[in-house]
TORVO-505746 format. One line per field, with one value per residue (C-alpha): x, y, z; residue in three letters; residue number from 1. Coordinates in nm, 3 decimals, padded with zeros to 5 digits. Each point is the difference from the previous one (the first is absolute). Layout:
# TORVO-505746
x	c(X,...)
y	c(Y,...)
z	c(Z,...)
type	c(ALA,...)
seq	c(NUM,...)
END
This chain:
# TORVO-505746
x	c(06.906,-00.177,00.088,-00.031,00.225,00.217,00.091,-00.055,00.345,-00.030,00.287,00.028,00.083,-00.372,-00.186,00.144,-00.137,-00.291,-00.013,00.122,-00.262,-00.259,00.135,00.045,-00.328,00.195,00.236,00.185,00.016,00.154,00.253,00.132,00.036,00.162,00.164,-00.045,-00.235,-00.333,-00.013,00.219,-00.246,-00.275,00.136,00.106,-00.355,-00.172,00.249,-00.095,-00.360,00.011,00.198,-00.260,-00.286,-00.184,00.010,00.118,-00.056,-00.263,00.129,-00.170,00.150,-00.005,00.077,00.106,-00.133,00.023,-00.256,-00.146,00.251,00.268,-00.099,00.040,00.323,00.118,-00.119,00.174,00.344,00.003,00.149,00.214,00.179,00.063,00.159,00.223,00.121,00.074,00.195,00.195,00.017,00.149,00.247,00.152,-00.010,00.210,00.296,00.006,00.090,00.288,-00.086,00.116,00.287,00.270,00.218,00.349,00.332,00.293,00.363,00.100,00.266,-00.195,-00.277,00.246,00.232,-00.306,-00.342,00.025,-00.079,-00.255,-00.203,00.004,-00.102,-00.291,-00.126,00.006,-00.223,-00.203,-00.162,-00.218,00.292,00.116,00.360,00.108,00.327,00.127,00.378,00.132,00.383,-00.142,-00.234,-00.357,-00.310,-00.169,-00.322,00.008,00.080,-00.250,00.254,-00.051,00.355,00.359,00.294,00.301,00.351,00.112,-00.086,-00.418,-00.052,-00.342,-00.118,-00.368,00.115,-00.026,00.362,00.184,00.299,00.012,00.379,00.304,00.189,00.386,00.174,00.351,00.203,-00.001,00.104,00.008,00.382,00.107,-00.037,00.318,00.237,-00.095,00.259,-00.271,-00.360,-00.263,-00.289,-00.346,-00.177,-00.360,-00.105,00.052,00.343,00.280,00.200,00.340,00.222,-00.050,-00.382,-00.110,-00.356,-00.198,-00.387,-00.276,-00.094,00.132,-00.126,00.219,00.306,-00.038,-00.011,00.257,00.249,-00.093,00.112,00.296,-00.018,00.153,-00.047,-00.299,-00.157,-00.278,-00.144,00.159,-00.368,-00.008,00.350,00.070,-00.051,00.159,00.308,-00.029,00.010,00.260,-00.200,00.115,00.257,-00.080,00.288,-00.089,00.076,-00.235,-00.338,00.044,-00.372,-00.264,-00.394,-00.313,-00.273,-00.312,-00.396,-00.245,-00.373,-00.215,-00.208,-00.057,-00.374,-00.244,00.245,-00.149,00.071,00.136,00.282,00.038,00.098,00.242,00.150,-00.017,00.202,00.278,00.002,00.030,00.273,00.195,00.272,00.038,00.046,00.328,00.271,00.360)
y	c(09.074,-00.160,-00.389,00.137,00.329,-00.182,-00.232,00.298,00.009,00.186,00.140,00.325,-00.163,-00.229,00.328,00.115,-00.306,00.074,00.294,-00.112,-00.263,00.236,00.203,-00.224,-00.172,-00.352,-00.194,-00.084,00.363,00.126,-00.304,00.123,00.357,-00.096,-00.294,-00.313,-00.316,00.043,-00.290,00.166,00.311,-00.195,-00.176,00.308,00.189,-00.324,-00.049,00.397,-00.065,-00.239,00.164,00.263,-00.224,00.173,-00.069,00.338,-00.107,-00.168,-00.294,-00.089,-00.171,00.357,00.249,00.096,00.270,00.143,-00.036,00.241,-00.063,-00.032,00.339,00.193,-00.147,00.028,00.401,00.008,-00.157,00.241,00.311,-00.165,-00.218,00.323,00.147,-00.270,-00.023,00.375,-00.027,-00.291,00.202,00.290,-00.222,-00.131,00.320,00.195,-00.283,00.054,00.377,00.079,00.253,-00.005,-00.033,-00.229,-00.028,-00.084,-00.039,00.023,00.190,00.332,-00.149,-00.181,00.267,00.281,-00.230,-00.229,00.163,00.344,-00.074,-00.257,00.195,00.273,-00.255,-00.132,00.319,00.140,-00.333,-00.035,00.351,-00.179,-00.219,00.116,-00.137,00.007,-00.038,-00.171,00.054,-00.192,-00.203,-00.245,-00.282,00.060,-00.254,00.075,-00.108,00.172,00.282,00.010,-00.032,-00.098,-00.053,-00.016,00.091,-00.089,-00.097,-00.368,-00.328,-00.098,-00.082,-00.020,-00.267,00.085,00.288,-00.021,00.111,00.113,00.085,00.307,00.126,-00.015,00.243,00.009,00.124,00.177,00.147,00.415,00.258,00.372,00.157,00.168,-00.355,-00.089,00.225,-00.146,-00.269,-00.191,-00.014,-00.155,-00.203,00.048,-00.366,-00.133,-00.220,-00.349,00.098,-00.152,00.196,00.068,00.253,00.306,00.005,00.295,00.055,-00.297,00.090,-00.221,00.362,00.020,00.355,00.085,-00.175,00.146,00.360,-00.053,-00.111,00.348,00.181,-00.160,-00.262,-00.314,-00.262,-00.149,-00.320,00.166,-00.072,00.090,00.181,00.212,00.139,00.109,00.321,00.045,-00.148,00.196,00.288,-00.038,-00.049,-00.347,-00.254,-00.366,-00.180,-00.370,-00.102,-00.280,-00.054,-00.039,-00.173,-00.044,-00.042,-00.083,00.237,-00.109,00.111,-00.199,-00.001,-00.241,-00.203,-00.025,-00.078,00.270,00.280,00.379,00.161,00.287,-00.272,-00.190,00.325,00.084,-00.339,00.011,00.333,-00.087,-00.333,00.229,00.175,-00.286,00.050,00.361,-00.161,-00.141,00.141,-00.039)
z	c(13.062,-00.205,-00.103,-00.361,00.041,00.198,-00.297,-00.260,-00.174,-00.370,-00.172,-00.167,-00.348,00.024,00.052,-00.311,-00.143,00.124,-00.144,-00.362,-00.015,00.101,-00.319,-00.242,00.107,-00.089,00.171,-00.310,-00.149,00.389,-00.018,-00.316,00.136,00.308,-00.190,00.280,-00.077,-00.025,00.250,00.263,-00.048,00.050,00.284,00.188,-00.050,00.128,00.302,00.080,-00.057,00.291,00.244,-00.037,-00.025,-00.246,-00.364,-00.221,-00.343,-00.165,-00.270,-00.318,-00.323,-00.137,00.221,00.359,00.192,00.340,00.229,00.226,00.286,-00.247,-00.135,00.352,00.028,-00.321,00.078,00.309,-00.147,-00.319,00.148,00.265,-00.291,-00.231,00.305,00.051,-00.358,-00.038,00.372,-00.194,-00.299,00.210,00.198,-00.324,-00.186,00.310,00.027,-00.397,00.025,00.130,00.289,00.337,00.247,-00.035,00.281,-00.027,00.242,-00.079,00.080,-00.055,-00.191,-00.246,-00.043,-00.086,-00.262,-00.121,00.005,-00.124,-00.450,00.140,00.247,-00.267,-00.263,00.246,00.084,-00.370,-00.114,00.317,00.115,00.246,00.174,00.308,00.130,00.374,00.083,00.313,00.009,00.273,-00.011,00.257,-00.157,00.114,00.064,-00.328,00.074,00.335,-00.189,-00.221,-00.304,-00.347,-00.094,00.098,-00.153,00.146,-00.027,00.126,-00.053,00.090,00.414,-00.014,-00.181,00.031,-00.304,-00.334,-00.133,-00.329,-00.034,-00.266,00.065,00.197,00.209,-00.024,00.297,00.013,00.279,00.004,00.222,-00.008,-00.196,00.352,00.173,-00.265,00.195,00.316,00.168,00.132,-00.198,00.220,-00.159,00.023,00.034,-00.065,00.334,-00.200,-00.161,00.121,00.302,-00.013,00.235,-00.316,00.103,00.184,-00.075,-00.059,-00.158,-00.145,-00.185,-00.348,-00.038,00.309,-00.076,-00.370,00.168,00.255,-00.273,-00.181,00.295,00.012,00.299,-00.148,-00.319,-00.027,-00.262,-00.215,-00.288,-00.305,-00.119,00.278,-00.027,-00.349,-00.026,00.336,-00.161,-00.331,00.198,00.255,00.320,00.045,-00.167,-00.102,00.233,-00.160,-00.358,00.018,00.226,00.344,-00.018,-00.244,00.106,-00.141,-00.043,00.035,-00.050,00.292,00.016,00.210,-00.215,-00.431,00.062,-00.022,-00.059,-00.075,-00.282,00.136,00.186,-00.330,-00.184,00.198,-00.015,-00.362,-00.038,00.191,-00.205,-00.281,00.104,00.112,-00.231,00.127,00.357,-00.046,00.229,-00.034)
type	c(MET,SER,GLU,THR,ASN,LYS,HIS,LEU,THR,ILE,ALA,PRO,HIS,GLN,LEU,ALA,TRP,LEU,CYS,ALA,VAL,ALA,ARG,CYS,ALA,SER,PHE,ARG,ARG,ALA,ALA,GLU,GLN,LEU,ASP,VAL,PRO,VAL,SER,SER,LEU,SER,ARG,HIS,VAL,ALA,GLN,ILE,GLU,ARG,ASP,LEU,GLY,VAL,ARG,LEU,PHE,GLN,ARG,THR,THR,ARG,GLN,VAL,ARG,LEU,THR,GLN,ALA,GLY,ALA,ARG,LEU,LEU,ALA,ALA,LEU,GLU,GLN,PRO,LEU,LYS,ASP,ILE,GLY,VAL,ALA,LEU,ALA,ASP,VAL,LYS,SER,SER,ASN,ALA,GLU,VAL,ALA,GLY,THR,VAL,ARG,MET,SER,THR,THR,HIS,PHE,LEU,ALA,GLU,THR,LEU,LEU,PRO,SER,ILE,LEU,ALA,SER,LEU,LEU,HIS,LYS,HIS,PRO,ARG,LEU,ARG,LEU,GLU,LEU,VAL,LEU,ASP,GLU,ASN,VAL,ILE,ASP,VAL,ARG,ALA,HIS,GLY,LEU,ASP,LEU,VAL,LEU,ARG,VAL,GLY,ASN,ILE,LYS,ASP,GLN,SER,LEU,ILE,GLY,ARG,LYS,ILE,ALA,GLU,ALA,THR,PHE,HIS,LYS,TYR,ALA,ALA,PRO,GLN,CYS,LEU,LEU,GLN,LYS,HIS,MET,PRO,HIS,LEU,ALA,TYR,ALA,ASP,GLU,ALA,MET,ASP,ASP,ALA,VAL,GLN,LEU,ILE,SER,GLY,ASN,MET,ARG,LEU,ASN,TYR,LEU,ALA,ALA,LEU,ALA,GLY,ALA,GLY,SER,VAL,TYR,LEU,PRO,ARG,ALA,LEU,CYS,VAL,ASP,ASP,VAL,ALA,GLU,GLY,ARG,LEU,VAL,GLN,LEU,SER,ASP,GLU,PRO,VAL,ALA,CYS,TYR,PRO,ILE,TYR,LEU,LEU,TYR,PRO,SER,ARG,GLU,TYR,MET,PRO,HIS,LYS,VAL,GLN,ALA,VAL,LEU,ASP,GLU,MET,TYR,GLN,HIS,TYR,PRO,ALA,LEU,GLN,ILE,TYR)
seq	c(1,2,3,4,5,6,7,8,9,10,11,12,13,14,15,16,17,18,19,20,21,22,23,24,25,26,27,28,29,30,31,32,33,34,35,36,37,38,39,40,41,42,43,44,45,46,47,48,49,50,51,52,53,54,55,56,57,58,59,60,61,62,63,64,65,66,67,68,69,70,71,72,73,74,75,76,77,78,79,80,81,82,83,84,85,86,87,88,89,90,91,92,93,94,95,96,97,98,99,100,101,102,103,104,105,106,107,108,109,110,111,112,113,114,115,116,117,118,119,120,121,122,123,124,125,126,127,128,129,130,131,132,133,134,135,136,137,138,139,140,141,142,143,144,145,146,147,148,149,150,151,152,153,154,155,156,157,158,159,160,161,162,163,164,165,166,167,168,169,170,171,172,173,174,175,176,177,178,179,180,181,182,183,184,185,186,187,188,189,190,191,192,193,194,195,196,197,198,199,200,201,202,203,204,205,206,207,208,209,210,211,212,213,214,215,216,217,218,219,220,221,222,223,224,225,226,227,228,229,230,231,232,233,234,235,236,237,238,239,240,241,242,243,244,245,246,247,248,249,250,251,252,253,254,255,256,257,258,259,260,261,262,263,264,265,266,267,268,269,270,271,272,273,274,275,276,277,278,279,280)
END
């Protein structure tokens, strides 16, 4: 590698400046077009000429024109710079369009109680948007699974995520009507729930506990929103007048910086529905 090439460090924007000076045949007009000081433009061009070891422009008090070497360089740069401009504009345009796949992780309960109306609105507004829901009762690694959004019940434990509370889940105690006739009513508990002698099933899966309660396996703590229809139609009985627990529902995402429009569109729709997401 030659000594000249070894120290050749010309930034892409400096090449665009060269083209502007050649196009305008004037440092002053080029500086106005680029919105940079004339002195800075002249200094950068002079530095490029020193780095290349060749004069690119003939300067007089009246005009600036390309030398033969300058003309060869600018002819070679013109198309690549156009291609770069087109590529940058295409990336910016694609980011502004609500299109592509957004991956969201949530639980069966939240998907069934909170998302249907929101999903319908989103898919009608944005025909090129695709939503991929990862339904899992366990908290999963956002980055490892390539997730854009996470909708969860409970307080935020991952401090690397940004979160906004959008609702609250109010839990009551429920059981199927046939359980009320039994002398002993088993309790279906969650893994982090306080245990007593009545607990005969421990599960971390809310959906399993809900289905087991419907089948008459015992009492269970469930979100009111999940059980409203079941209580109205006699499949479950609400055993507690006051809530036994109340948990926040958070919408989480990894970063605010350079958020794609497709993800922002989902966030905006969720926030717009905020009043409808209160769970009592």
